[in-house]
N, C-alpha and C positions, 0 to 999 in steps of 0.2 A: 533422676532425685534431686531436682534444683534447687529446693528447700534445703539438704542435707547439705549440699556441697556450701552454699552460701553462708551456712553454720559451719561447717568445717575451715572455710576461709578465713571468715572472722576469728574463730579459733587459734588457726595458723599464723594471721598478722598480729594479733593481740600477744601470741608467744613470743614469737620475734622481737615485740617492742619490748617483753621484760627481758629478753635475753640481752638486749642493745643497753635497755637502763639497769641491770646486772652489772654489766661490762663498764657502762660508766660510774655505779657506785664504786665498783672495783677500783678502777683508774683513779676515781675521786679520792680515794683513801688513801692509796698509794702515795698520792702527791701532796695530801694534807702529813701524813706521816713524814715523808720526806722533808716538805717546810718546817713541819715540826720538828724534825731531828736537826735540821739544821742550826736552826732558832733557838736551839733548847741549852740550859747550861748543863753541861756534860762535869764539870768540876763544882764542888760543897764553895757555897756562899760566897759569889762571886768570881771563884774559879780561874782562870788564869790571866783574865782583866786586872782581878783583883790581886793577885800576886806580884804581876808585871808592874801595877803601879806601886804596890808595897814597896817592891824593889828598886823600881826608880826615886823613891824618897829616901832611900838608904844614904846618909851622911858618914864619909869617912875620911879621916883629918892625914896631916904628911907621913906619919907614922903607922897607918893603914889600920888605924881603930876606928870602929863605927861607933861614932857620937849620939848617935842618938838611939841608941840601943834597947831602952826603955818602950821608947811609942814603936818602933818597929815590931817588938815580940808582943805587945798586945795586940796589933794590928793584924800581924799575921794568927794568932791564936782565933782571932774574930774569923777567920776566914775557916776553922775547923781542924788547922794543922796542930798536930802534937808537938812537930820540932820542926826545927829551921837552921841552916847555916849557910855559910859565904867562906866560899873556896877560892883562891887567890889560883894565877895563872898556873901554878906546879903542883895544885891539887892541895896546898896546905890549909886548914881551918882557919880563918880570921876571924870569925867570929859565929858563935852558936848560940841559940836557945832551945833546951829541954832535949835536948840532944843525946842519947842513949851510949852510956861509956863505951860500948862496943862498936859503935860506929864514930866513935870519938878519935878518927886516926885522918893521916894524908891520904889520897889516892890517886891513884895512878891515874894515866890518861884513857886506859881500855876500861876501866872500872867507871870512870865518870862517862864513857862514852855508853855502857851498858843500862846502868843505871838512869841516864837521862832517857832512855828509848823506854825502860820496863817497869824496875823495882828496887828499890833499893832495902834487903833484907827483908821482904814481903809487904814492906810497906809504898803505897802508890806514891811519886811524887811529880811535883812541879818544878821544873826548871828554866830559869831565866839568866840570859846572860848581862853582864853591867862590864861592857870594857872587854878587859883580860880575866875578869872576875865570872864568878859563878855563884848564882844564889839557888838555894835549894829549899823549898817547903816538903815537910814530909808529914803524910796522914796517915792516921791508925790504919793499920792490917784489918783491909777487907772493906774498906769505905766506901771505894770506887774500884772501877778495873779499869786498867789502861791495856790496850791492844792497838798495836801498828801492823799493819799489814802491808806489802808491798807486790802488783801483781802488773803480769803484761798487758799491753793494750790489747790483745789478740782474746787475752784470756776475760778481761772484762765485758767485752763485746758477745763473748760467747754466753757468758752469763746474761745478757741483753736478749742474744736470739732465745735464749732457754726462757726468760719470762716471758716473751711474746708466745713463744708455741705453747705456755704452760695457760696463757689466757685464751687463745686459739683454739687450742684443746678441749679446753671447760667450755666455752662458745659452741662448741661444733657438738660437744657431747650433750650438750643442755637443748641443741636445736636436735639431734637424735631421739633424744628422751620425747622431747614433745611432740615428734613425729611419731613413734613409737605410740604415744597415750594416747594420741588424736586418732591415730588406726585403729586402735583398741574401741575406742569410746565409738567411734563411728560407726562401726561393726553392730554396736550395740544399740547405737541411735536408730541404726537404718531400717531396722525393723519396727521400731517404734513411728517413726516418720511414715515406712508404707504403712502401718496401721491406721494412724489418723490420716490419711490420705485415702485408705478405703473405707473410712468411717463417712468422710465426704462425699463418697460415690453412692453410698448405702449398701454397702459389701458386709459382709459379715467377717469379724475379726477374731480370732483366738492367739494369743500370745501365752509363750512360756513364762510360766511365772519363777523359775530358776535363777534367771539372769541376776545382773546387779541392780538393774529394773524392774525386781518382780511386782514391787508396790504399785508402780506406776502400770505396768502391763495388767495388774489384776485388775485397776480403775478404768483403763481402757476395755478390758474382757465386757467389764460389768456395764460400762457405756455401749459399748456392741450388743450386749443381748437386750439391753434397754429398746433401744433402737431398733431393732430386730421386732422386738415385741411389739412396739409403735408402728411399725412399717405393717405390720401382718395385720394390725387393727384397724389400721387407716385401709389396706387393700379390702378386707373384707366388708366394710362400712361403704367404701367407694361401688364394690361389686353389687352391693344389696341395693345402694341407693339405686346403681344403673338398673338392675333387674326390676326394681319397684316401678321404675319409669316407665321402662319397656312394658312391662304387665301391665300397668294401666292405661298406656296408650294402645295396647290390643284390646283392654277388655273395655277401651271408649267405643274403639272403631265401630262395631258394630248395631251399637244402638244409634251411634251419630249417624250411621247410614242409614239407619230406618228413617229419621228424624228429617235430615236432609231429598230421602226419597218420597217421604210422603207432605215434605214441605214444596216439593218441585212440582206431584201429581196437583196438588191444591193451587200452585200457581198456574199449569197449563188449564186446568177445566175453564170451560167460556160461562158454564151455568151460574158461577159462585158471582157473590158481590163484588168491585172491584175493590175494596177496603179489606176483605178478606182475602184475597188475590196478594194485595200490597204485604199483608202480615204474615205471609207466606215466604213470599220472595223476603220479607226481614229474615225471618228463620233460617231459609236456606242460606241467607248470606254469614250470619251469625256462625251457622253449622260450620260453613268453609273455614271462618275466622278460625272456630275452636281447633278443627282439625290441622290447621296451620301452625296454631300453637303449640298443639302436640309434636306434633314432625318439627318445629324449633328446640321443644324441650329435650326431645327425646336426642335431635343431634349434636345440642352445645353438652348435653352429660356425657356423647360419646367423644366429642372432641375435647372436654376438658380431661379426660382420662384416657386419652389416646386409643380407645375402642373402634374409634371409626376407622375403617382401612383406606387409604389415600391411594387410589388406581389411576396412577400417571400414565399419561400415553401424551404424544404429541400433538398439541391443539393449536388454533388459531385466535390469539388474543380478539385480535378484530372481530371474526368473526363470532366469538361469544359475547363480545358487546354488542354485536349488532341484535344479535340474539336475543339478548335481556330486553332492548329497547322495546323489539317488536314484543316480546311477553307481556311487555306492560302496558304496550298501547292496546293490545288486545283483550286486554281485563278491562281496559275502561269502557264504559258505556258510549253511545256516541254522543250524547250532552256534555261528557267530561272532555273528549277528544281536544275540544276548544278551550276548555280549561286550563288544561295541562301541555300544552304543545313542546315537544321535545326535539332537540336541536344535537344531533350527532357529527363531531369531529375528530377524524382518524388520521393522522399523519402518514405520508408515503411508507415510512422504516417499521412504523408500527405495522402496515397493513402486510408487511413482508416476515414480520416477527412470528417464530413460533416458540412454545414453549412444553416444558415438560410438567404437565398438569392433570389435575382430576377435574375433568371436564364437566362433572354432576355438581360438585362443590362450587368451583367458580363460578360457574352461569348462576347457583342459589346466591352465590357471595353479592352479582352484579343485580341479579333483580331485586335480593333484599335492601340493597342500597338508592337503587330507582322507586323500587315500592315504599320505601321509609319517607322519601321526599314527596310524594304523593299522600300517603295517608295522614301526613301532617301537616298539610295544607290544605283543608277541606275549601278556602277560599279560591282557591286553583294558585297556580305559581307555571313560570318559564322556567324548565330542565335545558341545561346544557353538560352532555356528555362527553367528554374527550380522551382520545387515546393516542399516547406519544411514547418516545423512548428516552432516557436518561443514560446515556451508555449503555452497558447491556440489562439496565432495569425496564423493565414496562410500567409506565405509571398508568394510571386510570383514573378519573376524575368525574364526580358526578356532583353538580353545584345548583343550585334552584335560585330565585330572587323572591322568596316565599318568607315567611313570619322568623326563620334563621333556627339554629341549634341552640338550645338552652347552655347556658355555662357550665352548670352541674354534670348534665350529658359529656360536655365536651372536656371537662377533667376527668370524670370518669373513663372516656374512651383513649385519652391521650395519657392520662398519668395514673390511672388505676384506682382512682381514688370512691370512693362510694357513694350512689345516689339511690332515693328512694323509686325514681324515674323507670319503666318499663321500656328499656330498650335492649331483649332479649336476641331481636333481630339484627342489631350491629354488631353484638358480643359473637354473635356467629360468624359475622362478617371476617372479627380481627381473627377469631380462632383458625377460619377458612385460610387468611392469609401467614399467618404463621405457621401453621402446617405445611404450607408451601414454601418457608424462608422467605416469606416476606412480610409486610407489614401494612396496618393502617393507621391513617392519620387525619383526624378532624381540623379542619381550617376554618375557623368563623370568619363571617357568620352561618354559613351554612354550604361549607364546601366539604366534601370527602376525598381522601385521597388514596388510592390503592395501589400498592406497589410490589411487585413480583421478579 
């Protein structure tokens, strides 16, 4: 099932590509989110940078008082802070803006260390150090979340490994699911592919309609039914035609034999007028031609539908070639032998060659080719008959220097195109060669090559 394996491999490759695309997208999302997180402002309205800038702009006189209190208060409120204060190195409040009363007191070092990392009275704060002083901006409760954590390097590597294992596990699971689904569909499609292959071979196909491809199976079953009906119809038609041809051939033989016999008797009587005897000879000749045409028609019909048995045995192609040439010369009258000189050439390798072939059919093919050259050159021609080998193939050629083979006949025999000419004899030659696993080729202007 090479077709099915190709489909399955394409499916598998596409699935693997999808997995890689999925992982690439996931990795891209992680990188994007990480970059976005690192660049994102995690504090309101300017964040730590804004608080740092405001703290650095605070002016303090020699008595420790803030001289730009109003500007500082406005700037810190613009960041969204609800209150702010400035602490001395001992934790005393030097300046405040909007500070709640319960937070308006001095702070110990421990309290400062605690709220600088977390919250002050559940309010998230941003702290900035100014020399020995500390600037604190407080934001409304629940406005943002502060969370600081510390972990060991080994713990960080553990989480990295865990993330990699999760991604690898997801990829492996995806591949396993793809393989499983591919195997299930492989089993279901196998019957469909086998059915299609069977249809191409002319076999009868019946598939179950209970599978997921039930509708497709019903179409294949219907196609198989129609093809079987057509094959039976064609078989009956071919058998009827062959029987009709055989019947007609049989019915014609008896009256044709009577005509030939009477014509021969008339031709042999010495007391008759020479003109009458000549007409009798013509009747005999045409009767022989009719008999030959009937035999050709019967043979080509049987060969076309493989009803003619090919009785193969070991034969010598060189002997058959000589026999065909001798048969043609025997059929020529004395005055025609000079009009149709035949030159026979057989190579030494061809002389030793032996074939498994039907001697009667192969001889018929050779006689048809040689006789065809004689029949279509009534003014006479020189014939060259050759036998040689090319590799393991036997090559037999018949060539004449007559009027040549018409182009439509060449196209018909070489390419299978239609022609209105009567070429039954050469058709039979081609059928006989094909029945032996060989072929016939016409080489213009007037050479016919037989290969077996």
